[in-house]
GUKE-256585 format. One record per atom (N, C-alpha, C): residue number from 0; x negated, y negated, z negated; residue in one letter. Coordinates in steps of 0.2 Angstrom, whole numbers. Example, Ala and Ser with C-alpha at 12.3 -4.5 7.8 and 13.67 -1.06 7.14 Angstrom:
<drenlums>
drenlum bavo 0, X -66, Y 28, Z -39, marti A
drenlum bavo 0, X -62, Y 22, Z -39, marti A
drenlum bavo 0, X -66, Y 16, Z -39, marti A
drenlum bavo 1, X -64, Y 11, Z -35, marti S
drenlum bavo 1, X -68, Y 5, Z -36, marti S
drenlum bavo 1, X -64, Y 0, Z -39, marti S
</drenlums>
This chain:
<drenlums>
drenlum bavo 0, X 267, Y -80, Z -241, marti X
drenlum bavo 0, X 261, Y -78, Z -243, marti X
drenlum bavo 0, X 257, Y -74, Z -238, marti X
drenlum bavo 1, X 251, Y -76, Z -236, marti X
drenlum bavo 1, X 247, Y -73, Z -230, marti X
drenlum bavo 1, X 245, Y -67, Z -232, marti X
drenlum bavo 2, X 245, Y -62, Z -227, marti X
drenlum bavo 2, X 243, Y -55, Z -228, marti X
drenlum bavo 2, X 235, Y -55, Z -226, marti X
drenlum bavo 3, X 231, Y -53, Z -231, marti X
drenlum bavo 3, X 224, Y -52, Z -230, marti X
drenlum bavo 3, X 223, Y -46, Z -226, marti X
drenlum bavo 4, X 218, Y -46, Z -221, marti X
drenlum bavo 4, X 216, Y -40, Z -217, marti X
drenlum bavo 4, X 214, Y -35, Z -221, marti X
drenlum bavo 5, X 215, Y -29, Z -220, marti X
drenlum bavo 5, X 213, Y -23, Z -223, marti X
drenlum bavo 5, X 206, Y -22, Z -222, marti X
drenlum bavo 6, X 201, Y -21, Z -227, marti X
drenlum bavo 6, X 194, Y -20, Z -225, marti X
drenlum bavo 6, X 193, Y -13, Z -223, marti X
drenlum bavo 7, X 198, Y -8, Z -224, marti X
drenlum bavo 7, X 197, Y -1, Z -222, marti X
drenlum bavo 7, X 200, Y 0, Z -215, marti X
drenlum bavo 8, X 203, Y -5, Z -212, marti X
drenlum bavo 8, X 206, Y -4, Z -205, marti X
drenlum bavo 8, X 201, Y -2, Z -200, marti X
drenlum bavo 9, X 203, Y 3, Z -196, marti X
drenlum bavo 9, X 199, Y 5, Z -190, marti X
drenlum bavo 9, X 201, Y 1, Z -184, marti X
drenlum bavo 10, X 196, Y -2, Z -181, marti X
drenlum bavo 10, X 197, Y -6, Z -176, marti X
drenlum bavo 10, X 193, Y -4, Z -169, marti X
drenlum bavo 11, X 196, Y -5, Z -164, marti X
drenlum bavo 11, X 194, Y -3, Z -157, marti X
drenlum bavo 11, X 189, Y -8, Z -155, marti X
drenlum bavo 12, X 185, Y -7, Z -150, marti X
drenlum bavo 12, X 181, Y -12, Z -147, marti X
drenlum bavo 12, X 186, Y -17, Z -143, marti X
drenlum bavo 13, X 192, Y -15, Z -141, marti X
drenlum bavo 13, X 196, Y -20, Z -138, marti X
drenlum bavo 13, X 199, Y -24, Z -143, marti X
drenlum bavo 14, X 201, Y -22, Z -149, marti X
drenlum bavo 14, X 204, Y -26, Z -154, marti X
drenlum bavo 14, X 198, Y -31, Z -157, marti X
drenlum bavo 15, X 192, Y -28, Z -157, marti X
drenlum bavo 15, X 187, Y -33, Z -160, marti X
drenlum bavo 15, X 186, Y -39, Z -155, marti X
drenlum bavo 16, X 186, Y -37, Z -148, marti X
drenlum bavo 16, X 186, Y -43, Z -143, marti X
drenlum bavo 16, X 191, Y -48, Z -144, marti X
drenlum bavo 17, X 197, Y -45, Z -145, marti X
drenlum bavo 17, X 203, Y -49, Z -146, marti X
drenlum bavo 17, X 202, Y -54, Z -152, marti X
drenlum bavo 18, X 200, Y -51, Z -158, marti X
drenlum bavo 18, X 199, Y -54, Z -164, marti X
drenlum bavo 18, X 194, Y -60, Z -163, marti X
drenlum bavo 19, X 189, Y -58, Z -159, marti X
drenlum bavo 19, X 183, Y -63, Z -159, marti X
drenlum bavo 19, X 185, Y -68, Z -154, marti X
drenlum bavo 20, X 190, Y -68, Z -150, marti X
drenlum bavo 20, X 192, Y -73, Z -145, marti X
drenlum bavo 20, X 188, Y -72, Z -139, marti X
drenlum bavo 21, X 185, Y -66, Z -138, marti X
drenlum bavo 21, X 181, Y -65, Z -131, marti X
drenlum bavo 21, X 186, Y -64, Z -126, marti X
drenlum bavo 22, X 192, Y -61, Z -127, marti X
drenlum bavo 22, X 197, Y -60, Z -122, marti X
drenlum bavo 22, X 204, Y -62, Z -125, marti X
drenlum bavo 23, X 208, Y -62, Z -120, marti X
drenlum bavo 23, X 215, Y -64, Z -123, marti X
drenlum bavo 23, X 220, Y -60, Z -119, marti X
drenlum bavo 24, X 226, Y -59, Z -121, marti X
drenlum bavo 24, X 231, Y -55, Z -118, marti X
drenlum bavo 24, X 238, Y -59, Z -120, marti X
drenlum bavo 25, X 242, Y -60, Z -114, marti X
drenlum bavo 25, X 248, Y -63, Z -116, marti X
drenlum bavo 25, X 254, Y -58, Z -116, marti X
drenlum bavo 26, X 252, Y -52, Z -117, marti X
drenlum bavo 26, X 258, Y -47, Z -117, marti X
drenlum bavo 26, X 261, Y -44, Z -111, marti X
drenlum bavo 27, X 259, Y -47, Z -105, marti X
drenlum bavo 27, X 262, Y -45, Z -99, marti X
drenlum bavo 27, X 257, Y -41, Z -95, marti X
drenlum bavo 28, X 260, Y -37, Z -90, marti X
drenlum bavo 28, X 256, Y -33, Z -86, marti X
drenlum bavo 28, X 251, Y -37, Z -82, marti X
drenlum bavo 29, X 244, Y -35, Z -82, marti X
drenlum bavo 29, X 239, Y -38, Z -79, marti X
drenlum bavo 29, X 240, Y -38, Z -71, marti X
drenlum bavo 30, X 239, Y -44, Z -68, marti X
drenlum bavo 30, X 239, Y -44, Z -61, marti X
drenlum bavo 30, X 232, Y -43, Z -58, marti X
drenlum bavo 31, X 231, Y -38, Z -55, marti X
drenlum bavo 31, X 224, Y -36, Z -52, marti X
drenlum bavo 31, X 223, Y -38, Z -45, marti X
drenlum bavo 32, X 217, Y -40, Z -44, marti X
drenlum bavo 32, X 215, Y -42, Z -37, marti X
drenlum bavo 32, X 215, Y -36, Z -32, marti X
drenlum bavo 33, X 216, Y -37, Z -26, marti X
drenlum bavo 33, X 216, Y -32, Z -21, marti X
drenlum bavo 33, X 210, Y -28, Z -21, marti X
drenlum bavo 34, X 210, Y -21, Z -20, marti X
drenlum bavo 34, X 204, Y -17, Z -20, marti X
drenlum bavo 34, X 199, Y -20, Z -14, marti X
drenlum bavo 35, X 193, Y -19, Z -15, marti X
drenlum bavo 35, X 188, Y -21, Z -10, marti X
drenlum bavo 35, X 186, Y -15, Z -6, marti X
drenlum bavo 36, X 187, Y -16, Z 1, marti X
drenlum bavo 36, X 185, Y -10, Z 5, marti X
drenlum bavo 36, X 178, Y -10, Z 7, marti X
drenlum bavo 37, X 175, Y -4, Z 6, marti X
drenlum bavo 37, X 168, Y -3, Z 7, marti X
drenlum bavo 37, X 166, Y -1, Z 14, marti X
drenlum bavo 38, X 161, Y -3, Z 17, marti X
drenlum bavo 38, X 159, Y 0, Z 23, marti X
drenlum bavo 38, X 156, Y 7, Z 23, marti X
drenlum bavo 39, X 158, Y 11, Z 27, marti X
drenlum bavo 39, X 155, Y 18, Z 27, marti X
drenlum bavo 39, X 149, Y 18, Z 31, marti X
drenlum bavo 40, X 143, Y 18, Z 28, marti X
drenlum bavo 40, X 137, Y 19, Z 31, marti X
drenlum bavo 40, X 133, Y 23, Z 27, marti X
drenlum bavo 41, X 129, Y 27, Z 31, marti X
drenlum bavo 41, X 124, Y 32, Z 27, marti X
drenlum bavo 41, X 128, Y 38, Z 24, marti X
drenlum bavo 42, X 124, Y 42, Z 20, marti X
drenlum bavo 42, X 127, Y 48, Z 17, marti X
drenlum bavo 42, X 131, Y 47, Z 11, marti X
drenlum bavo 43, X 136, Y 51, Z 10, marti X
drenlum bavo 43, X 140, Y 51, Z 4, marti X
drenlum bavo 43, X 135, Y 53, Z -2, marti X
drenlum bavo 44, X 136, Y 50, Z -8, marti X
drenlum bavo 44, X 132, Y 51, Z -14, marti X
drenlum bavo 44, X 133, Y 59, Z -15, marti X
drenlum bavo 45, X 139, Y 61, Z -15, marti X
drenlum bavo 45, X 140, Y 68, Z -16, marti X
drenlum bavo 45, X 136, Y 73, Z -11, marti X
drenlum bavo 46, X 135, Y 71, Z -5, marti X
drenlum bavo 46, X 131, Y 75, Z 0, marti X
drenlum bavo 46, X 124, Y 74, Z -2, marti X
drenlum bavo 47, X 122, Y 69, Z -5, marti X
drenlum bavo 47, X 115, Y 68, Z -7, marti X
drenlum bavo 47, X 113, Y 72, Z -13, marti X
drenlum bavo 48, X 118, Y 72, Z -18, marti X
drenlum bavo 48, X 117, Y 77, Z -24, marti X
drenlum bavo 48, X 117, Y 84, Z -22, marti X
drenlum bavo 49, X 121, Y 86, Z -17, marti X
drenlum bavo 49, X 121, Y 93, Z -15, marti X
drenlum bavo 49, X 115, Y 95, Z -11, marti X
drenlum bavo 50, X 113, Y 90, Z -7, marti X
drenlum bavo 50, X 106, Y 91, Z -4, marti X
drenlum bavo 50, X 101, Y 92, Z -8, marti X
drenlum bavo 51, X 100, Y 88, Z -14, marti X
drenlum bavo 51, X 95, Y 88, Z -19, marti X
drenlum bavo 51, X 95, Y 94, Z -23, marti X
drenlum bavo 52, X 101, Y 97, Z -24, marti X
drenlum bavo 52, X 102, Y 103, Z -28, marti X
drenlum bavo 52, X 99, Y 109, Z -24, marti X
drenlum bavo 53, X 99, Y 108, Z -17, marti X
drenlum bavo 53, X 96, Y 114, Z -13, marti X
drenlum bavo 53, X 101, Y 118, Z -11, marti X
</drenlums>
């Protein structure tokens, strides 16, 4: 006998995406790409904010 989904079940956006088939997960730890190294040019955003604050 198939179990019907509960209509009062709280779902997360992640579960909704899984249910809709927008994303999939095989149960394994994800393999992430290497981080991208940014070139350091110009002012830091934190320095701009501090300068703007006076």
